[in-house]
C-alpha positions as a LaTeX table, in Angstrom:
\begin{tabular}{lrrr}
\hline
Residue & $x$ (\AA) & $y$ (\AA) & $z$ (\AA) \\
\hline
Met1 & 0.00 & 0.00 & 0.00 \\
Arg2 & 1.24 & 3.46 & $-0.89$ \\
Ile3 & 0.33 & 6.35 & 1.37 \\
Tyr4 & 0.30 & 9.74 & $-0.29$ \\
Ala5 & 0.68 & 12.29 & 2.48 \\
Leu6 & $-0.05$ & 15.03 & $-0.05$ \\
Ile7 & 2.88 & 17.06 & 1.19 \\
Phe8 & 2.43 & 19.13 & $-1.96$ \\
Leu9 & $-0.52$ & 20.78 & $-0.28$ \\
Phe10 & 1.80 & 22.79 & 1.90 \\
Val11 & 4.63 & 23.60 & $-0.50$ \\
Gly12 & 5.11 & 27.35 & $-0.77$ \\
Val13 & 3.12 & 28.28 & 2.35 \\
Ile14 & 5.82 & 30.67 & 3.54 \\
Gln15 & 6.07 & 32.52 & 0.24 \\
Cys16 & 2.41 & 32.50 & $-0.75$ \\
Arg17 & $-0.78$ & 31.49 & 1.01 \\
Asn18 & $-2.53$ & 28.46 & $-0.44$ \\
Glu19 & $-5.74$ & 29.98 & $-1.75$ \\
Val20 & $-7.25$ & 27.20 & $-3.88$ \\
Ser21 & $-9.43$ & 24.28 & $-2.81$ \\
Leu22 & $-10.46$ & 21.43 & $-5.10$ \\
Ile23 & $-13.80$ & 19.59 & $-5.20$ \\
Val24 & $-13.74$ & 16.27 & $-7.06$ \\
Phe25 & $-16.80$ & 14.37 & $-8.30$ \\
Ser26 & $-16.57$ & 10.56 & $-8.50$ \\
Lys27 & $-19.13$ & 7.86 & $-9.25$ \\
Asn28 & $-18.31$ & 4.14 & $-9.22$ \\
Arg29 & $-14.76$ & 4.82 & $-10.47$ \\
Pro30 & $-12.17$ & 4.25 & $-7.73$ \\
Leu31 & $-9.49$ & 3.30 & $-10.29$ \\
Gln32 & $-9.82$ & 6.56 & $-12.16$ \\
Leu33 & $-10.15$ & 8.62 & $-8.99$ \\
Tyr34 & $-6.93$ & 7.09 & $-7.66$ \\
Ala35 & $-5.12$ & 8.17 & $-10.83$ \\
Leu36 & $-6.43$ & 11.73 & $-10.60$ \\
Leu37 & $-5.35$ & 12.10 & $-6.96$ \\
Glu38 & $-1.96$ & 10.57 & $-7.70$ \\
Ser39 & $-1.37$ & 12.94 & $-10.62$ \\
Ile40 & $-2.38$ & 15.90 & $-8.46$ \\
His41 & 0.11 & 14.76 & $-5.84$ \\
Asp42 & 2.86 & 14.61 & $-8.47$ \\
His43 & 2.19 & 17.79 & $-10.43$ \\
Val44 & 0.13 & 20.39 & $-8.51$ \\
Arg45 & 1.85 & 22.91 & $-6.24$ \\
Gly46 & 0.09 & 25.03 & $-3.62$ \\
Leu47 & $-3.29$ & 23.31 & $-3.25$ \\
Ala48 & $-4.95$ & 23.99 & 0.11 \\
His49 & $-7.40$ & 21.11 & 0.33 \\
Val50 & $-9.19$ & 18.39 & $-1.65$ \\
Thr51 & $-12.75$ & 17.18 & $-1.04$ \\
Val52 & $-14.16$ & 14.20 & $-2.94$ \\
Leu53 & $-17.94$ & 13.97 & $-3.28$ \\
Tyr54 & $-18.48$ & 10.37 & $-4.32$ \\
Tyr55 & $-21.14$ & 7.77 & $-5.02$ \\
Ala56 & $-20.58$ & 4.03 & $-4.49$ \\
Gln57 & $-23.53$ & 1.96 & $-5.61$ \\
Asp58 & $-22.86$ & $-0.97$ & $-3.27$ \\
Asp59 & $-20.49$ & $-2.39$ & $-0.66$ \\
Glu60 & $-18.13$ & $-3.73$ & $-3.32$ \\
Tyr61 & $-17.47$ & $-0.28$ & $-4.75$ \\
Glu62 & $-17.35$ & 1.22 & $-1.26$ \\
Ala63 & $-14.61$ & $-1.22$ & $-0.24$ \\
Glu64 & $-12.41$ & 0.00 & $-3.07$ \\
Tyr65 & $-13.08$ & 3.63 & $-2.25$ \\
Gln66 & $-11.83$ & 2.79 & 1.24 \\
Ile67 & $-8.49$ & 1.84 & $-0.33$ \\
Val68 & $-8.34$ & 5.25 & $-2.01$ \\
Lys69 & $-9.11$ & 6.89 & 1.33 \\
Glu70 & $-6.31$ & 4.97 & 3.04 \\
Asp71 & $-3.73$ & 6.01 & 0.48 \\
Phe72 & $-4.83$ & 9.67 & 0.38 \\
Arg73 & $-5.43$ & 10.43 & 4.04 \\
Cys74 & $-5.34$ & 14.22 & 3.74 \\
Val75 & $-8.28$ & 14.19 & 1.34 \\
Thr76 & $-11.82$ & 14.64 & 2.72 \\
Phe77 & $-14.35$ & 12.14 & 1.34 \\
Val78 & $-18.09$ & 12.91 & 1.39 \\
Pro79 & $-20.32$ & 9.94 & 0.45 \\
Gln80 & $-23.64$ & 10.39 & $-1.29$ \\
Ser81 & $-26.69$ & 8.40 & $-0.29$ \\
Arg82 & $-27.14$ & 5.21 & $-2.30$ \\
Lys83 & $-30.91$ & 5.60 & $-2.36$ \\
Asn84 & $-31.16$ & 9.36 & $-2.91$ \\
Ser85 & $-27.87$ & 10.40 & $-4.50$ \\
Arg86 & $-29.51$ & 12.59 & $-7.13$ \\
Ala87 & $-31.75$ & 14.22 & $-4.54$ \\
Asp88 & $-28.91$ & 15.00 & $-2.13$ \\
Phe89 & $-26.26$ & 16.03 & $-4.68$ \\
Tyr90 & $-27.11$ & 19.74 & $-4.63$ \\
Asp91 & $-27.26$ & 19.96 & $-0.83$ \\
His92 & $-23.89$ & 18.21 & $-0.47$ \\
Leu93 & $-22.30$ & 20.45 & $-3.09$ \\
Leu94 & $-23.69$ & 23.65 & $-1.59$ \\
Lys95 & $-22.51$ & 22.65 & 1.88 \\
Ile96 & $-19.00$ & 21.92 & 0.59 \\
Ile97 & $-18.85$ & 25.21 & $-1.31$ \\
Glu98 & $-20.16$ & 27.25 & 1.61 \\
Ser99 & $-17.59$ & 25.68 & 3.94 \\
Thr100 & $-14.73$ & 26.55 & 1.59 \\
Lys101 & $-12.27$ & 28.77 & 3.44 \\
Thr102 & $-10.07$ & 29.59 & 0.46 \\
Glu103 & $-10.50$ & 32.60 & $-1.79$ \\
Tyr104 & $-10.47$ & 30.39 & $-4.90$ \\
Cys105 & $-11.84$ & 26.98 & $-5.78$ \\
Met106 & $-11.99$ & 24.55 & $-8.68$ \\
Phe107 & $-13.77$ & 21.33 & $-9.62$ \\
Ala108 & $-12.67$ & 18.08 & $-11.23$ \\
Val109 & $-14.25$ & 14.86 & $-12.44$ \\
Asp110 & $-12.58$ & 11.54 & $-11.76$ \\
Asp111 & $-11.45$ & 10.70 & $-15.30$ \\
Ile112 & $-9.09$ & 13.68 & $-15.45$ \\
Ile113 & $-5.33$ & 13.21 & $-15.15$ \\
Val114 & $-2.85$ & 16.04 & $-14.58$ \\
Ile115 & 0.02 & 15.58 & $-17.04$ \\
Arg116 & 2.09 & 18.75 & $-16.59$ \\
Pro117 & 3.13 & 20.96 & $-13.66$ \\
Ile118 & 0.60 & 23.41 & $-12.22$ \\
Asp119 & 1.77 & 26.26 & $-9.98$ \\
Leu120 & $-1.38$ & 27.45 & $-8.21$ \\
Pro121 & 0.14 & 30.46 & $-6.39$ \\
Met122 & 1.39 & 31.81 & $-9.72$ \\
Cys123 & $-2.06$ & 31.22 & $-11.31$ \\
Val124 & $-3.82$ & 33.01 & $-8.45$ \\
Gln125 & $-1.45$ & 35.95 & $-8.79$ \\
Ala126 & $-2.34$ & 36.17 & $-12.49$ \\
Leu127 & $-6.07$ & 36.11 & $-11.67$ \\
Arg128 & $-5.58$ & 38.96 & $-9.22$ \\
Thr129 & $-3.56$ & 41.17 & $-11.55$ \\
Val130 & $-4.96$ & 40.63 & $-15.06$ \\
Pro131 & $-7.91$ & 42.98 & $-15.71$ \\
His132 & $-11.27$ & 41.16 & $-16.08$ \\
Ala133 & $-9.69$ & 37.73 & $-15.48$ \\
Tyr134 & $-12.59$ & 35.32 & $-14.80$ \\
Gly135 & $-10.96$ & 31.90 & $-14.47$ \\
Phe136 & $-7.73$ & 30.01 & $-15.03$ \\
Tyr137 & $-8.43$ & 27.05 & $-17.36$ \\
Phe138 & $-6.01$ & 24.13 & $-17.07$ \\
Arg139 & $-7.66$ & 22.10 & $-19.82$ \\
Leu140 & $-6.89$ & 24.79 & $-22.42$ \\
Gly141 & $-3.65$ & 25.95 & $-24.00$ \\
Gly142 & $-2.04$ & 26.74 & $-27.30$ \\
Asp143 & $-2.03$ & 23.04 & $-28.20$ \\
Ile144 & $-5.85$ & 22.68 & $-28.08$ \\
Thr145 & $-7.02$ & 22.98 & $-31.67$ \\
Cys146 & $-9.67$ & 20.22 & $-32.00$ \\
Cys147 & $-12.80$ & 19.09 & $-30.14$ \\
Tyr148 & $-13.40$ & 15.43 & $-29.24$ \\
Asn149 & $-17.11$ & 15.92 & $-28.53$ \\
Asn150 & $-17.49$ & 17.41 & $-32.00$ \\
Gly151 & $-16.00$ & 14.39 & $-33.71$ \\
Gly152 & $-12.42$ & 15.65 & $-33.53$ \\
Lys153 & $-13.13$ & 18.60 & $-35.81$ \\
Thr154 & $-10.81$ & 21.59 & $-35.82$ \\
Ile155 & $-11.92$ & 24.49 & $-33.67$ \\
Thr156 & $-11.00$ & 28.12 & $-34.11$ \\
Gln157 & $-8.47$ & 29.07 & $-31.49$ \\
Pro158 & $-8.77$ & 32.63 & $-30.20$ \\
Pro159 & $-5.88$ & 35.08 & $-30.28$ \\
Leu160 & $-3.87$ & 34.33 & $-27.14$ \\
Val161 & $-2.20$ & 37.31 & $-25.51$ \\
Leu162 & 0.96 & 36.55 & $-23.55$ \\
Ile163 & 0.57 & 37.97 & $-20.05$ \\
Lys164 & 3.63 & 36.68 & $-18.21$ \\
Glu165 & 5.97 & 33.73 & $-18.48$ \\
Ala166 & 3.78 & 30.94 & $-19.91$ \\
Val167 & 0.40 & 32.54 & $-19.08$ \\
His168 & $-1.95$ & 33.67 & $-21.84$ \\
Ala169 & $-5.33$ & 35.46 & $-21.90$ \\
Trp170 & $-8.27$ & 35.56 & $-24.33$ \\
Asp171 & $-11.76$ & 37.08 & $-24.52$ \\
Ile172 & $-14.13$ & 34.30 & $-23.51$ \\
Asp173 & $-17.38$ & 35.75 & $-24.84$ \\
Lys174 & $-15.94$ & 36.31 & $-28.32$ \\
Asn175 & $-15.16$ & 32.66 & $-28.98$ \\
Arg176 & $-16.82$ & 29.32 & $-29.58$ \\
Gly177 & $-16.44$ & 25.66 & $-28.64$ \\
Asp178 & $-14.15$ & 24.72 & $-25.76$ \\
Trp179 & $-12.79$ & 28.27 & $-25.69$ \\
Ser180 & $-16.21$ & 29.70 & $-24.83$ \\
Trp181 & $-17.16$ & 27.08 & $-22.19$ \\
His182 & $-16.82$ & 29.49 & $-19.29$ \\
His183 & $-18.21$ & 27.28 & $-16.50$ \\
Thr184 & $-16.64$ & 23.84 & $-16.37$ \\
Val185 & $-15.91$ & 21.10 & $-13.84$ \\
Asp186 & $-12.61$ & 20.35 & $-15.61$ \\
Met187 & $-10.11$ & 22.03 & $-13.26$ \\
Thr188 & $-10.62$ & 25.75 & $-13.67$ \\
Ile189 & $-9.87$ & 28.21 & $-10.85$ \\
Tyr190 & $-12.80$ & 30.46 & $-9.92$ \\
Arg191 & $-13.42$ & 32.88 & $-7.07$ \\
Ser192 & $-15.14$ & 30.95 & $-4.27$ \\
Ala193 & $-17.52$ & 33.74 & $-3.23$ \\
Gln194 & $-18.71$ & 34.10 & $-6.81$ \\
Val195 & $-19.34$ & 30.36 & $-7.17$ \\
Gln196 & $-21.27$ & 30.31 & $-3.90$ \\
Val197 & $-23.62$ & 33.03 & $-5.12$ \\
Gln198 & $-24.08$ & 31.35 & $-8.50$ \\
Leu199 & $-24.77$ & 27.94 & $-6.99$ \\
Arg200 & $-27.48$ & 29.35 & $-4.72$ \\
Thr201 & $-29.32$ & 30.72 & $-7.77$ \\
Leu202 & $-29.44$ & 27.17 & $-9.16$ \\
Arg203 & $-31.34$ & 25.72 & $-6.19$ \\
Glu204 & $-34.51$ & 25.11 & $-8.19$ \\
Gln205 & $-32.79$ & 24.32 & $-11.49$ \\
Gly206 & $-32.52$ & 20.51 & $-11.18$ \\
Val207 & $-28.87$ & 20.25 & $-10.17$ \\
Ile208 & $-28.76$ & 16.50 & $-9.44$ \\
Ser209 & $-25.32$ & 15.47 & $-10.76$ \\
Pro210 & $-21.99$ & 16.95 & $-11.91$ \\
Asn211 & $-23.26$ & 17.05 & $-15.51$ \\
Thr212 & $-26.47$ & 18.89 & $-14.66$ \\
Phe213 & $-24.49$ & 21.25 & $-12.41$ \\
Glu214 & $-22.17$ & 22.19 & $-15.26$ \\
Asp215 & $-25.08$ & 22.46 & $-17.72$ \\
Arg216 & $-27.15$ & 24.78 & $-15.48$ \\
Trp217 & $-24.06$ & 26.72 & $-14.43$ \\
Met218 & $-23.27$ & 27.41 & $-18.09$ \\
Cys219 & $-26.61$ & 29.24 & $-18.36$ \\
Ile220 & $-25.29$ & 31.90 & $-15.99$ \\
Gly221 & $-23.74$ & 34.60 & $-18.11$ \\
Leu222 & $-20.36$ & 36.28 & $-17.92$ \\
Pro223 & $-19.43$ & 39.77 & $-16.79$ \\
Arg224 & $-18.80$ & 42.05 & $-19.72$ \\
Gly225 & $-15.24$ & 41.76 & $-21.04$ \\
Ala226 & $-14.49$ & 38.56 & $-19.09$ \\
Arg227 & $-11.13$ & 37.03 & $-19.96$ \\
Gly228 & $-9.89$ & 33.50 & $-19.55$ \\
Leu229 & $-6.35$ & 32.60 & $-18.55$ \\
Cys230 & $-4.41$ & 29.47 & $-19.47$ \\
Tyr231 & $-0.89$ & 28.09 & $-19.69$ \\
Asp232 & 0.86 & 27.92 & $-23.05$ \\
Thr233 & $-0.01$ & 24.20 & $-23.13$ \\
Ser234 & $-2.90$ & 22.27 & $-21.61$ \\
Arg235 & $-2.05$ & 20.83 & $-18.19$ \\
Ile236 & $-4.66$ & 18.07 & $-17.94$ \\
Ile237 & $-6.34$ & 15.46 & $-20.09$ \\
Asn238 & $-9.71$ & 13.80 & $-19.74$ \\
Ile239 & $-9.67$ & 10.15 & $-20.88$ \\
Pro240 & $-13.28$ & 9.27 & $-21.84$ \\
Asp241 & $-12.80$ & 5.55 & $-21.29$ \\
Asn242 & $-16.39$ & 5.03 & $-20.14$ \\
Thr243 & $-19.44$ & 6.85 & $-18.85$ \\
Val244 & $-21.27$ & 6.52 & $-15.55$ \\
Gln245 & $-24.07$ & 9.02 & $-16.09$ \\
Thr246 & $-27.22$ & 9.25 & $-18.21$ \\
Asp247 & $-28.01$ & 12.97 & $-17.90$ \\
Met248 & $-26.05$ & 14.02 & $-20.99$ \\
Gln249 & $-25.22$ & 12.20 & $-24.22$ \\
Asn250 & $-21.48$ & 12.62 & $-23.89$ \\
Arg251 & $-19.22$ & 10.85 & $-26.33$ \\
Cys252 & $-16.92$ & 8.19 & $-24.87$ \\
Met253 & $-14.76$ & 5.25 & $-25.94$ \\
His254 & $-16.79$ & 2.48 & $-24.23$ \\
Ser255 & $-13.50$ & 0.67 & $-23.59$ \\
His256 & $-14.44$ & $-0.71$ & $-20.17$ \\
Thr257 & $-17.53$ & $-0.91$ & $-18.05$ \\
Pro258 & $-17.24$ & 0.49 & $-14.52$ \\
Gly259 & $-17.46$ & $-3.11$ & $-13.29$ \\
Glu260 & $-14.49$ & $-4.17$ & $-15.42$ \\
Leu261 & $-12.36$ & $-1.34$ & $-14.06$ \\
Leu262 & $-13.48$ & $-2.22$ & $-10.55$ \\
Arg263 & $-12.19$ & $-5.77$ & $-11.05$ \\
Leu264 & $-8.84$ & $-4.43$ & $-12.26$ \\
Phe265 & $-8.58$ & $-2.22$ & $-9.19$ \\
Gln266 & $-9.41$ & $-5.16$ & $-6.93$ \\
Gln267 & $-6.64$ & $-7.17$ & $-8.61$ \\
Gly268 & $-4.12$ & $-4.48$ & $-7.72$ \\
Tyr269 & $-3.91$ & $-2.63$ & $-11.03$ \\
Arg270 & $-3.53$ & 1.15 & $-11.13$ \\
Ile271 & $-3.36$ & 3.62 & $-14.01$ \\
Asn272 & 0.26 & 4.41 & $-14.80$ \\
Thr273 & $-0.01$ & 8.19 & $-14.65$ \\
Lys274 & 3.72 & 8.65 & $-15.20$ \\
Ala275 & 3.35 & 7.09 & $-18.66$ \\
Leu276 & 1.04 & 9.98 & $-19.55$ \\
Tyr277 & 3.35 & 12.76 & $-18.40$ \\
Asp278 & 3.74 & 15.56 & $-20.98$ \\
Met279 & 1.60 & 13.61 & $-23.46$ \\
Pro280 & 1.12 & 15.62 & $-26.69$ \\
His281 & $-2.57$ & 16.23 & $-27.42$ \\
Thr282 & $-4.76$ & 18.59 & $-29.41$ \\
Met283 & $-8.08$ & 17.94 & $-27.66$ \\
Val284 & $-9.36$ & 18.35 & $-24.12$ \\
His285 & $-10.63$ & 14.76 & $-24.23$ \\
Val286 & $-7.99$ & 12.25 & $-25.30$ \\
Ala287 & $-9.16$ & 8.86 & $-26.57$ \\
Cys288 & $-6.18$ & 6.75 & $-25.55$ \\
Pro289 & $-5.90$ & 3.34 & $-23.84$ \\
Leu290 & $-5.48$ & 3.43 & $-20.08$ \\
Pro291 & $-1.88$ & 2.48 & $-19.31$ \\
Leu292 & $-1.97$ & 0.10 & $-16.36$ \\
Arg293 & 0.61 & $-0.94$ & $-13.81$ \\
Asp294 & 0.44 & $-3.85$ & $-11.38$ \\
Glu295 & 0.92 & $-2.81$ & $-7.76$ \\
\hline
\end{tabular}
């Protein structure tokens, strides 16, 4: 058993306060969640705290989530009700958001993997100093030129203005496709107070899952002149190996069922996140086989 103490959470405390918390959504995917947390441990600097809101459909899935909990002991895990998970999703999410003590927050889904370094204190500094900066988008970068959900078609990349070092800005409301998706659960830094206010307005809007949250959240408009920030290259990938939700018709590879990946996790297999480090890609979603390692 590996125990990830998540020492990275406290790196840079003396020089810069850790101002970003992360909320992760997971459903019946302990193998993929483990890979996300491991990649965060390896590549993210300056994260204050991680909370995982998860659903395990039965005791078999719950037992494997317990393994994830044991290996990532600094992470807070919040279980959803098996009988009323869709009914209690909003209340759990609102409670987590309202208890957030950091100035900034971001969300993630469990099939994301961080593949390049992320320096959160530097990103927060950019958000504070760039006029009209709305969010820092780790899934975007100069290498993102196509869209998986649109059949891999080329998308028009906006003019990226170099702000500092490897940080670029663009006008969100003047673009289309992935570059105009202003509210996303794919690791984007937002101001916590702003998200709290926005989430409260969605109370009666049928927020019953991560997908419906993102969908309803997207209906909330942007401030005039809002700008997005990103690194020169995308820092994360989303591997659409399977799907565990029925709210949206999202494209995926259908490579494994959740049950098949559960069996692999039970047998001691883990996703080899190091094999994906610095992986070249042109889309936010990358249809590649899951590289596995035997623990």
